C-alpha angles and dihedrals in degrees: 000000000000092000091048092053093045088060087066093060107105111248092222090059089059097041101045098060090050092045092049091051091050089051091048091052091047096052102032110127094001129119109245125225122206094271093052092045091057092043094049091048091052093049090047091055090048090052089052091056090049092050092051092048094052092044089055091049089054091046091055089054101043098028129218136350092013093066095056091042092055093053092046093049093045094052093043095049092052092044091050091051089052092051093049091048092052090047091055093049097038101051116183092353089065096051093114096038096099093046094049093045095048092045092048090048093051092048093046092049100041095043110017103037095034091045094051092047093049093046097046094040095047093047089059102033102024096215122039121205126204139163113270089196088067104035101045098051090045091052091048090055091047092050092049094049096044094049094045094047105032106024107032094057088066090061105038116104106202091084123029125252122348093339131106126218116249091259092048092046092051091048091050090053093049096049091045095056092038095053091044090051091054090050092052090049092052092044097049105027122011101037104009092144090066089066099048119111119265115233100005114204110254092226090058092047089061097043110133114264112239118244121250093258092049089051095051090045087053091051092052095044092045091058092043090052093047092049088052091048093052094041094049090046089054090049089054092049096087090052090049090049091053091050090049091050091048093057094039100235126147118285091238087077088074091061091048092051092050091046090052091053094046092049094052095100093053093042093053093045092048093048092050090051091051091051087055090052093252098128093156089062089050091052091046089056096043100043092035090055092050092049093046091049092057098032094053105025099051095052091045095051091042091056091045092050095046095043097047097028093240121161114251121190110195106159117100124226118251096260092056091045090055092050091047092050092051091047093052092047094051091043090053091052092049098047099040095068104060090223133068139183137195090280094068090049091052092050093052092047091051089053089049091051090050090051092051094044094050090047089059097035105029 
């Protein structure tokens, strides 16, 4: 029976993770020419498709919202490890790396991912329905965490500038992981029904449940694919930096480009869910990713900074604070209604375009 079911596993879903890891090993630490840049980018995109496929296999087995939570946590853990590694190797020059990465991730998710999902979903289904009981509390947690960790440090006085004192930094790390833990408990245990899709397609309801061995194979290959995605994105970073330097744009653009690459699996999975009229699943992925990014990254970089006495700038400049405030306001209006159309998607995508434009032309 097991062998029979394994025959139904797509061959490409087994080959692509292995191929992407071979490519990662081949190019790690090397300077890439134009041919290798194109090849690495192609393999990276292939690894993204493999990651999304295996995440959906796991989701079929464990159900919602556990499937989306697994993908969000997997991407965030690997991304956090990458940030900590760059902090250790970058020293003082990487003091704002965590702040820039977390801010870029929040803006990409709340405007880019949400905007794409709303636009694509509404173009096909006209009006998208979702559960306000799941989206509004998640957004309230995200707003609280992002303001406490990225905005408040610009206004505290114990330490100068965008920095927190050791006590403040430790407190920020504790409340971040604690509040995220409460959110996960509510999402998966206490009020799980608030995060279930509205109007599930009957064909999807009767999709065959993967076997145990298929599920565990999916878990392993999901993590392998995500490691390859992050590693290949990091390998492309020097080439991106050279391109950024050639056109004389701010260095923060590098972080945005890498964040876009790392978030590809979640973006693709969320967009596919929206096209199937499962907007709640899209919001679970988007908001869950933002919450996991802050709830896990901030404590990790706080411990790294305090343990190794590394500088850590968390406070955002005023321009970024204004964009963040507008993003949270528009997101609250979108997610408090329970229904959305193409107009909300267009508004979020305009905000995303403004964020990208001001990053290049500050």
